[in-house]
VEXGUDO-617626 format. One record per atom (N, C-alpha, C): residue in three letters; x, y, z negated. Coordinates in steps of 0.2 Angstrom, whole numbers, plus 5000, padded with zeros to 4 digits. Layout:
! VEXGUDO-617626
ALAXYZ
...
! end
This chain:
! VEXGUDO-617626
MET508850915074
MET508450985076
MET507950995071
GLN507951065068
GLN507451075063
GLN506651075065
ARG506251045061
ARG505651035063
ARG505251105063
GLU504851115068
GLU504351165068
GLU503751155063
ILE503651205058
ILE503151195053
ILE502551235056
LEU501951215058
LEU501451245060
LEU501051265054
ASP500751325055
ASP500251345049
ASP499651295049
THR499251305043
THR498751255042
THR498151255047
LYS498051315049
LYS497451335054
LYS497751305060
ARG498351315062
ARG498551285069
ARG498451205069
LYS498751175063
LYS498651105063
LYS497951085063
ALA497551115060
ALA496751095061
ALA496551105068
LEU496751165071
LEU496451175078
LEU496751125083
ASN497451105082
ASN497651055087
ASN497350985086
ILE497050965080
ILE496750915078
ILE496050915082
ASN495650975081
ASN495050985084
ASN495050985091
LEU495551005095
LEU495651005101
LEU495850945105
ASP496050895101
ASP496250835103
ASP495550785104
PRO495350775110
PRO494850735112
PRO494750665109
LYS495350635107
LYS495350565104
LYS495250565097
ILE495350615093
ILE495250615086
ILE494650635083
TYR494250585079
TYR493550605078
TYR493450555071
GLY493150595067
GLY492950555060
GLY492550595055
THR492550565049
THR492150585043
THR492550615038
PHE492250655034
PHE492650685027
PHE492150675022
ALA492450635016
ALA492050635010
ALA492450655005
GLU492150705001
GLU492650744996
GLU492250754990
ILE492550734984
ILE492150734977
ILE492650774973
GLY492250824969
GLY492650854963
GLY492950924964
ALA493050944970
ALA493451004970
ALA493151044977
GLY492551034979
GLY492251064985
GLY492451034991
GLN492251054996
GLN492351025004
GLN492951065007
GLU493551065003
GLU494051115005
GLU494351085012
VAL494451025013
VAL494850995018
VAL494351005025
SER493750975024
SER493350995030
SER493251065032
ARG493251105027
ARG493151175028
ARG493651205032
ALA494351185031
ALA494851205035
ALA494751185042
PHE494451135044
PHE494351115051
PHE493851155054
PHE493251175050
PHE492751215052
PHE493051295053
ASN493451315049
ASN493751375050
ASN494251385055
ALA494451335058
ALA494951335063
ALA494551345070
GLY493951325070
GLY493651325077
GLY493651265080
ALA493151255084
ALA493051185089
ALA492951135085
ALA492751135078
ALA492751075074
ALA492251015077
SER491751035081
SER491350985084
SER491750925087
GLY492350945089
GLY492750895092
GLY493150845088
THR493050855082
THR493350815077
THR492850785071
VAL492350835069
VAL491950815063
VAL491350775065
ALA491350705063
ALA490750675064
ALA490250685058
LYS490450695052
LYS490050705046
LYS490550725041
THR490250775036
THR490550785030
THR490050775025
MET490250755018
MET489850745012
MET490150755006
SER489850765001
SER490050774995
SER489550754989
ALA489650694986
ALA489150674981
ALA489450684975
TYR489150744972
TYR489450764965
TYR489050734959
ASP488450724960
ASP488050694955
ASP488250614955
MET488450594949
MET488650524948
MET488150474950
THR487450484949
THR486950434951
THR486950434959
PHE486950484962
PHE487050484969
PHE487650454972
SER488250464968
SER488850444970
SER488850354970
ASP488650344964
ASP488650274963
ASP488150234968
SER487550274970
SER487150234975
SER487450234981
ILE487950264983
ILE488250264989
ILE488850214989
TYR489250234984
TYR489950194983
TYR489950134978
GLY489450134974
GLY489450074969
GLY489750114962
ALA489550084957
ALA489750104951
ALA490450094949
GLU490850124945
GLU491550114943
GLU491450074936
ASP491650014936
ASP491649974929
ASP492050014924
SER492650044926
SER493050074921
SER492850144919
GLY492350174922
GLY492050234921
GLY492450294924
ARG492950274927
ARG493450324930
ARG493350334937
TYR493150404939
TYR492950414946
TYR493550444949
VAL494050474946
VAL494650504950
VAL495150434949
SER495050394954
SER495550334953
SER495550314960
GLN496150264960
GLN496250234968
GLN495750194970
ASN495450154965
ASN494950114966
ASN494250154969
ARG494050204967
ARG493650244969
ARG493750274976
LEU494350294977
LEU494650314984
LEU494550254989
THR494650194988
THR494650144991
THR493950134994
LYS493450134989
LYS492750114989
LYS492450174995
MET492650234994
MET492450294998
MET492650275005
LEU493350255006
LEU493550245013
LEU493250185016
ASP493050125012
ASP492750075014
ASP492050095017
HIS491750125013
HIS491050145015
HIS490950195021
GLU491350245021
GLU491350285027
GLU491650265033
TYR492150225033
TYR492450205039
TYR491950145042
SER491750115038
SER491250065041
SER490650085044
LEU490450145042
LEU489850185045
LEU490050205052
LEU490650235052
LEU490850255058
LEU490850205064
VAL491150155062
VAL491150095067
VAL490550065069
GLU490150065064
GLU489450035065
GLU489050075069
ARG489050145068
ARG488550195071
ARG488850225078
LEU489450235078
LEU489750265084
LEU490050215089
HIS489550205094
HIS489850155099
HIS489550175106
GLY489850145111
GLY489550165118
GLY490050205121
GLU489850215127
GLU490350255132
GLU490650325129
LYS490250355126
LYS490450425123
LYS490950415118
TYR491150365114
TYR491650355109
TYR492150295111
GLN492150275117
GLN492550215118
GLN493250235118
ASP493450305120
ASP494150325120
ASP494350355113
LYS493950355108
LYS494050395102
LYS494450345097
THR494850385093
THR495250355088
THR494950375082
PHE494650335078
PHE494250355073
PHE494650365066
PHE494350405061
PHE494750405055
PHE494150425049
ALA494250405043
ALA493950425038
ALA494350455032
PHE494250525031
PHE494650545026
PHE494250555019
ALA494550545014
ALA494250545007
ALA494650575002
ASN494350604996
ASN494750624991
ASN494250624985
THR494550614979
THR494250604973
THR494650644968
VAL494450704966
VAL494850754963
VAL494550794957
THR495050794951
THR494750844946
THR495250904946
THR494850964946
THR495251024945
THR495251054938
LEU495551104938
LEU495651134930
LEU494951154928
ASN494751134922
ASN494151144919
ASN494151214916
TYR493551234914
TYR493451304911
TYR493851324905
ALA493951264901
ALA494351274895
ALA495151264897
LYS495251244902
LYS495951224904
LYS496251174900
THR495851124898
THR496151064893
THR496351004897
ASN496150994903
ASN496250944906
ASN496850934910
ASP496950874914
ASP497550864918
ASP497350864925
PRO497350914930
PRO497050914937
PRO497450864941
HIS497150824944
HIS497450774948
HIS496950744953
GLY497150704958
GLY496750674962
GLY497050624967
TRP496550584970
TRP496750524975
TRP496550554981
ILE496950544986
ILE496850574993
ILE496950514998
GLY496650505003
GLY496750445007
GLY496450455014
LEU496750415019
LEU496550415026
LEU496550345028
ARG495950325032
ARG495950265035
ARG495850285043
PHE496350255047
PHE496250295054
PHE496550235059
GLN496450245065
GLN496650205071
GLN497150255075
THR497650215077
THR498150245081
THR497950225089
GLU497550185090
GLU497250175097
GLU496550155097
SER496150175102
SER495450165102
SER495250085101
SER494750075097
SER494550005095
SER495149965092
GLY495649985090
GLY496249955086
GLY496049945079
GLU496449905076
GLU496449895069
GLU496549955065
ALA496349975060
ALA496450035056
ALA497050025051
SER497350085050
SER497950085045
SER497650135040
GLU498050135034
GLU497950175028
GLU498450215025
ILE498350275022
ILE498850305018
ILE498450335012
HIS498650315006
HIS498450335000
HIS498950374996
PHE498850424992
PHE499350454988
PHE498950494982
HIS499350494977
HIS499050524971
HIS499450594970
VAL499050644968
VAL499350714968
VAL499150744961
ARG499650784958
ARG499450824952
ARG499550894955
LEU498950924953
LEU498851004954
LEU499151044949
LEU499651084950
LEU500051114945
LEU499851184945
ASP499551214949
ASP499351294949
ASP498851294942
THR498951364940
THR498551364934
THR497851414935
ASP497751414941
ASP497051444944
ASP496751384948
VAL496051384947
VAL495651334950
VAL495651344958
LEU495551414960
LEU495451434966
LEU496051414970
ASN496751424967
ASN497351404970
ASN497351334971
GLN497051284966
GLN497151214966
GLN496751194972
GLN496051224973
GLN495651204978
GLN496051224985
TRP496351274986
TRP496651304992
TRP497251244993
SER497551234988
SER498151174989
SER497851104991
LEU497251094989
LEU496951024991
LEU496751034998
GLY496451095001
GLY496351095008
GLY496851095013
VAL497451125010
VAL498051125014
VAL498351055015
ILE498451015009
ILE498750955009
ILE498250905012
GLY497650905012
GLY497150865016
GLY497350875024
VAL497350935026
VAL497450945034
VAL498150915035
ASN498650925031
ASN499350895032
ASN499350825032
LEU498950795029
LEU498950715028
LEU498650695035
ILE498150725038
ILE497750705044
ILE498250715050
TYR498550775050
TYR499050795055
TYR499650745055
ALA499850725049
ALA500450685049
ALA500250615051
ALA499650585050
ALA499450525053
ALA499450515060
PHE499250575063
PHE499250565070
PHE499850595075
TYR500250635071
TYR500850655075
TYR501450645072
TYR501550615065
TYR502150595063
TYR502150525061
ILE501750485064
ILE501650415062
ILE502350375063
ASN502750395068
ASN503350355069
ASN503950375065
ASP503850425061
ASP504350455057
ASP504150465049
PRO504150405046
PRO503950405038
PRO504250465035
LYS504850475036
LYS505150535031
LYS504850605033
THR504750615039
THR504450675041
THR503650685039
MET503350625039
MET502650615038
MET502650635030
ILE503050615026
ILE503050635019
ILE503250705018
GLU503750735021
GLU503950795020
GLU503450845022
SER503050825028
SER502550875030
SER501850875026
LEU501850835021
LEU501250835016
LEU501250895012
VAL501850935012
VAL501850995007
VAL501951055012
ASP501951045019
ASP501951105023
ASP501451155021
ASN501751225021
ASN501251285019
ASN501051285012
LEU501351245007
LEU501051245000
LEU501651284997
ASN501451324992
ASN501951354987
ASN502351304983
VAL502951324983
VAL503451284978
VAL503051274971
GLY503051204969
GLY502851204962
GLY502151194961
SER501651194967
SER500951194967
SER500751124966
VAL501051074968
VAL500851004968
VAL501450964967
GLU501250894964
GLU501750854963
GLU501450784966
ILE501750754970
ILE501550684974
ILE501950634970
ASP501650594966
ASP501950554962
ASP501850474964
LEU501450464969
LEU501350394972
LEU501150394979
ILE501450354983
ILE501150344990
ILE501050274992
SER500650254996
SER500550184998
SER500250185005
VAL500550145009
VAL500350145016
VAL500250065018
ASN499750055022
ASN499749985025
ASN499349985032
GLY499449935035
GLY499049925042
GLY499649915047
PRO499349915053
PRO499849905060
PRO500249955061
ALA500050015059
ALA500550075060
ALA501150075056
PHE501150035050
PHE501650035045
PHE501949965044
LYS501949935050
LYS502049855048
LYS502849855046
ASN503249905048
ASN503949905046
ASN504149955041
VAL503649975037
VAL503750025032
VAL503749995025
ASN504250005021
ASN504349985014
ASN504150035010
ASN503550015006
ASN503150065001
ASN503650084996
LEU504050044993
LEU504550054988
LEU505050114991
LEU505250114997
LEU505750165000
LEU505350225000
LEU504750225002
LEU504350285003
LEU504350324996
ASN504250284991
ASN504050314985
ASN504850334981
LEU505250304984
LEU505950334982
LEU506150394985
TYR505850404992
TYR506050464995
TYR505650514992
LEU505050504988
LEU504750564985
LEU505150584979
VAL505550554976
VAL505950564970
VAL506550604973
VAL506850574979
VAL507450614982
VAL507250684984
LYS506650684986
LYS506450764989
LYS506150804984
ASP506150774977
ASP505850814972
ASP505150824973
PHE504750784976
PHE504050784976
PHE503850754969
SER504250714966
SER504050674960
SER504750664956
ALA504650664949
ALA505250654945
ALA505350574944
ALA504950534946
ALA505050464945
ALA504550424949
SER504650364950
SER504150314953
SER504150254949
ILE503550224948
ILE503550154944
ILE503250104949
PHE503550044948
PHE503349984952
PHE503249924948
ASP502649884950
ASP502549824946
ASP503049774948
PRO502949714944
PRO503349654946
PRO503349634953
ASP502849654957
ASP502849644964
ASP503149694969
ALA503449744966
ALA503749794969
ALA503249844972
GLN502549844970
GLN502149894972
GLN502049954968
PRO502050014971
PRO501950074967
PRO501450074962
ARG501450104956
ARG500950104952
ARG500950184949
GLN500350204948
GLN500250274945
GLN500450274938
ALA500850314936
ALA501150314928
ALA500650324923
LYS500150374924
LYS499650374918
LYS499150314918
ASP498950294924
ASP498550234924
ASP498850174920
LEU499550164921
LEU499850114918
LEU500050114911
LEU500250174909
LEU500450184902
LEU499950224897
TYR499450244899
TYR498950274894
TYR498750234888
LYS498950254883
LYS498750224876
LYS499150154875
LYS499650144879
LYS500050084879
LYS500650094875
ASP500950044872
ASP501550044868
ASP502150034873
VAL502550074875
VAL503050074880
VAL503750054878
MET504050004880
MET504749994879
MET505149994885
ILE505650034885
ILE506050054891
ILE506850034889
LEU507150004894
LEU507849994895
LEU508150034901
ARG508550074899
ARG508850124904
ARG509450084907
THR509450084914
THR510050064917
THR510250114923
LYS510850104925
LYS511050154931
LYS511050114938
TYR510950144944
TYR510850124949
TYR511550084952
GLY512050114949
GLY512750084951
GLY512950024947
GLN512650004942
GLN512849944938
GLN512749884943
LYS513249844943
LYS513449784947
LYS513049724944
SER513049714937
SER512849654934
SER512049674932
ASN511749614929
ASN511049624927
ASN511149664919
PRO510749694917
PRO510649714910
PRO510749664906
ASN510949674899
ASN510949634894
ASN510249624890
PHE509949564894
PHE509349554892
PHE509249524885
SER509849494883
SER509849464877
SER509649514871
LEU510049574872
LEU509949624867
LEU509349654868
PHE509149664875
PHE508549694876
PHE507949664873
ASN507949604873
ASN507349554870
ASN507349564863
LYS507949574859
LYS507949584852
LYS507649664851
ALA507849704855
ALA507549774854
ALA506749774855
ILE506549744860
ILE505849734860
ILE505449704855
ASP505849654851
ASP505549614846
ASP505449664840
GLN506049704839
GLN506149754834
GLN505649804835
PHE505449824841
PHE505049874842
PHE504349864841
LYS504049794842
LYS503449764841
LYS503349764833
ARG503849744829
ARG503749734822
ARG503649804819
VAL504149854821
VAL504149914817
VAL503449954819
ASN503249954825
ASN502649994828
ASN501949954828
HIS502149884825
HIS501449844825
HIS501049834832
VAL501449824837
VAL501349824844
VAL500949754845
ALA500349754848
ALA500049684850
ALA500349674857
ASP500449604859
ASP500749594865
ASP500349624871
GLU499649614871
GLU499249644876
GLU499249714877
ASN499549754872
ASN499549824873
ASN500349844875
LEU500749794876
LEU501449814877
LEU501649824884
ARG501949874887
ARG502249884893
ARG503049894893
VAL503349844896
VAL504049844897
VAL504249864903
LEU504649914903
LEU504949944910
LEU505749954909
ILE506049934915
ILE506749944916
ILE506850004921
GLU507150054918
GLU507350114922
GLU507950104926
VAL507850124932
VAL508550124937
VAL508550204938
LEU509150224935
LEU509350294936
LEU509650304943
ILE509450354947
ILE509750374953
ILE510150434953
THR510150464947
THR510550534946
THR511250514948
ASN511550464946
ASN512250464948
ASN512350454955
VAL511850434959
VAL511850434967
VAL511850514969
LEU511350544966
LEU511150614969
LEU511750664966
THR512150654961
THR512550694959
THR513350674960
ASP513450614962
ASP514150594964
ASP514450614970
GLY514550674971
GLY514850704977
GLY514450694983
THR513750684983
THR513350674988
THR513250754991
GLU513350754997
GLU513350815001
GLU512550835002
ALA512150795004
ALA511450815006
ALA511050765003
GLN510450775001
GLN509950714999
GLN509850655005
ASP509850685011
ASP509750635016
ASP510350585016
ASP510850595013
ASP511450545013
ASP511450495008
VAL510950505003
VAL510850454998
VAL510650385001
ASP510950334999
ASP510850275001
ASP510250234998
LEU509650255000
LEU509050234997
LEU508950164998
GLU509150135003
GLU509150055005
GLU509450014998
ALA510050044996
ALA510350014990
ALA510050024984
VAL509750084983
VAL509350094977
VAL508750054977
ALA508350044983
ALA507850004984
ALA508049934981
LYS508549904984
LYS508749834983
LYS508849824976
ARG509149874972
ARG509249864964
ARG508549864961
ALA508149914963
ALA507549914960
ALA507049844962
GLU507149814967
GLU506749754969
GLU507049704965
GLU507749694963
GLU508149654960
GLU507849654953
MET507749714950
MET507449724943
MET506649704943
CYS506349714948
CYS505649694949
CYS505549614948
LYS506149584951
LYS506049504951
LYS506149474944
THR506349514940
THR506549494933
THR505749484929
GLY505249504932
GLY504549504930
GLY504449564926
ASN504749614926
ASN504649684923
ASN504349734927
TYR504149784924
TYR503949854928
TYR504549884928
VAL504649924934
VAL505349964935
VAL505150034936
ILE505550074933
ILE505450154934
ILE506050184937
VAL505950204943
VAL506650234946
VAL506550314945
SER507050334943
SER507050414941
SER507650444942
ASN507650514941
ASN508250554941
ASN508450594934
PHE508150554929
PHE508250584922
PHE508950574919
ALA509250624920
ALA510050614918
ALA510050604910
ARG509550644907
ARG509550644899
ARG508850604897
LYS508950574891
LYS508350534888
LYS507750584887
ASN507950644885
ASN507450694883
ASN506950714889
ARG507250704895
ARG506850724901
ARG506350664902
LEU506650604901
LEU506250544901
LEU505650544896
ALA505850564890
ALA505350574885
ALA504750624887
LYS504950684890
LYS504450724892
LYS504050694897
TYR504250664902
TYR503850624907
TYR503450584905
LEU503650544900
LEU503150494897
LEU502650524893
ASP502850574889
ASP502350604885
ASP501650624889
ARG501750654895
ARG501150674899
ARG500750614901
CYS500950554900
CYS500550494901
CYS500150474895
LYS500350504890
LYS499850494883
LYS499950424881
PRO500550394880
PRO500650324878
PRO500450324869
HIS500450264867
HIS500350254860
HIS500950264856
SER501450234859
SER502150244856
SER502650224861
VAL503250244860
VAL503750234865
VAL504450214861
GLY504750154864
GLY505450144861
GLY505850144868
MET506450164866
MET507050164871
MET507650124869
SER507850084873
SER508550044871
SER509050084875
THR509550094872
THR510150134874
THR510750114871
ASN511350124875
ASN511950104873
ASN512150154868
ILE512650134863
ILE512850174858
ILE513350234861
ASN513650214866
ASN514050264870
ASN513750324872
ASN513050314874
ASN512650374876
ASN512550414870
LEU512450394864
LEU512250434858
LEU512950464856
LYS513450434857
LYS514150454856
LYS514250524860
PHE514050524865
PHE514050584870
PHE513650644867
VAL513050624865
VAL512550674863
VAL512750704856
PHE513050674852
PHE513250704845
PHE513950714845
ASN514250724850
ASN514950754851
ASN514950824853
SER515150874850
SER515050944852
SER515550954858
ALA516050924858
ALA516550934864
ALA516250924871
ASN515750894872
ASN515450884878
ASN514950934880
PHE514850984875
PHE514351034878
PHE514551104877
GLY515151114875
GLY515351194875
GLY515051234870
GLU514851294872
GLU514551344868
GLU513851324867
ASN513551354861
ASN512851344858
ASN512751264859
TYR513051224855
TYR513051154855
TYR512451144851
THR512351174845
THR511751164841
THR511151184844
GLY511151234848
GLY510451244852
GLY510351184857
HIS510851164861
HIS510751104865
HIS510451044861
LEU510751034855
LEU510650974851
LEU509850984848
LEU509751034846
LEU509051044843
LEU508551034848
SER508751064855
SER508151054860
SER508150984862
TYR508650944862
TYR508650874864
TYR508250834859
VAL508350844852
VAL508050804847
VAL507350824848
ASN507150894848
ASN506450904849
ASN506050874854
ASP506350874860
ASP506050844866
ASP505950764865
MET506450744861
MET506450664861
MET506050644855
PHE506050664849
PHE505750634844
PHE505150674841
SER504850724844
SER504250744843
SER503750714846
ARG503850664850
ARG503450624854
ARG503350544852
ASN503450534846
ASN503350464843
ASN503750414847
ILE504350434848
ILE504850394851
ILE505450364846
ARG505650304847
ARG506150274843
ARG506650254848
LEU507350254846
LEU507950244850
LEU508150174847
PHE508350124851
PHE508650064848
PHE509350054852
ALA509750064847
ALA510450074850
ALA510850004851
TYR511049994857
TYR511549934858
TYR512249944855
PRO512449894852
PRO513149904850
PRO513649884856
PHE514249914855
PHE514649894861
PHE515449874858
LEU515749844862
LEU516449824860
LEU516949874862
ASP517349914857
ASP517849954859
ASP518549914860
LYS518749904866
LYS519249854868
LYS519949884865
LYS520049954864
LYS520649974861
LYS520749954854
THR520149954850
THR520249934843
THR519949864842
ASN519649834847
ASN519349774846
ASN518749774840
THR518449834840
THR517849844835
THR517249854838
VAL516649824835
VAL516049834837
VAL515749904835
ILE515549944839
ILE515350014837
ILE514550014836
THR514350034831
THR513650044829
THR513550114827
THR512850124825
THR512750194822
THR513050204815
GLN513350154812
GLN513650154806
GLN514350184806
ASN514650164812
ASN515450194813
ASN515550234818
MET514950254821
MET515050294827
MET515350364826
PRO515850384829
PRO516050454828
PRO515550504830
VAL515350554825
VAL514950604826
VAL515250674823
SER515150724827
SER515450794826
SER515150824819
PRO515550854815
PRO515250874808
PRO514650914808
GLU514550964813
GLU514051004813
GLU513350964816
ALA513450904818
ALA512850864821
ALA512750814815
LYS513150794810
LYS513150744806
LYS512450744802
PRO512250804799
PRO511650804795
PRO511050784799
LEU511050804805
LEU510450794809
LEU510450714811
PHE511050694813
PHE511050624814
PHE510950574808
ASP511150594802
ASP510850554797
ASP510150564795
PHE509850614796
PHE509150624796
PHE508750574801
LEU509050574807
LEU508650534811
LEU508750454810
LEU509250434807
LEU509350364805
LEU508950354799
LEU509050394794
LEU508650384788
LEU507850374789
ASN507650414794
ASN506850404796
ASN506750364801
GLY507150324804
GLY506950274809
GLY506850294816
TYR507050354817
TYR507050374824
TYR507650344829
ILE508150334826
ILE508650294829
ILE508850234824
THR508950174827
THR509050114823
THR509550074827
ASP509950034824
ASP510349984828
ASP509949914830
ILE510049894835
ILE509849824836
ILE510149774832
LYS509749734828
LYS509949684823
LYS509949624826
ASP510249574821
ASP510149504822
ASP510449474829
TYR511049514831
TYR511349494837
TYR512049454835
ASN512249414840
ASN512949374839
ASN513449404843
GLU514149394840
GLU514649424844
GLU514649414851
GLY514449354854
GLY514449344861
GLY513949384865
GLU513449414862
GLU513049464865
GLU513249534866
VAL513849554863
VAL514049624863
VAL514549624869
LYS514449674872
LYS514849694879
LYS515249754878
THR515749764882
THR516149834882
THR515649874886
VAL515849944886
VAL515349994889
VAL515349984896
! end
């Protein structure tokens, strides 16, 4: 049965009229947009114990403590805000009047578009809440990118998404998929991107954070999700900013482990060519789910996320970071990485993938336009491709960039990329390391 989507004002009013839900709002950086929605709905005295907004850094530090990193729009700042505000609720509100209340503390720390429109508007939003009176608290954190080009629209979106979060925590807590879907209720398509979500506490004891983040990708809330070796979600820019990033592309449907022997050689070449220090290196294994989403799947809900999650967890256990994406083409991955502003990027890929790109028969009309767009997206962003050789069983020949078939109209561009080091073969391998496609 299709879910009824209530408008934002109705959601806020339903919460205000619920005698058990009571808490505080702490909002930094984009106005008090969430608490305002509850005041505008009416009957806010039934919900709002306190609202606050410490914009001045000195005031903010005196309340929540200084940030060693100097970054105030961060998950660490959000956690400090929730710790402080929730502890005050429990400490100050007790007695008969509050014995049946389920407390919550809502917080966000956000940067919206600046006057010069030169920044990347984004924020961390979180909720610590009880599902039963005097019970242990649970938490939801997520990271949002604000994509509107007008600051007033960004503030409006923030207010809507905050109301959605609080409503989801109290009314959709037993259905994690609906909880996630409802975060964008009443928002304009393309106004926000949610690229990380993390939950914990007794309300989520049977919920897998990795699965929740894969669901963000499947529902197009985000283009990709990144996990650390412990399979915990990580925010892309926090992890990759100014780092030297090396990625091995793999597909969800692969049955065996990647060819780590050749991948390690590719990493060594990348470090030598780009003069990469070990402490600045980030190695990621990409797990593509594009072949799941496009392989005759009738609906997104039919995607076997459990199987995708299992593959991602297997790759995490190799000790690497893992990125799960639906980037069918490498140039889309390149554009995604570029917004994280890494220092440099290397990608290891099978020669067979390059064969496909540089073969005009695979693209139909306007091949040169497609190819130029691909090359611009890829190689204008300080990216190098390290090509795996493969064994052609029909001819028993090892295929490299030197003998790979290339369409005549693409040959000059391909030669240019080879000559200038944008594409290079993985070197110093032995025959036993070369696999078939």
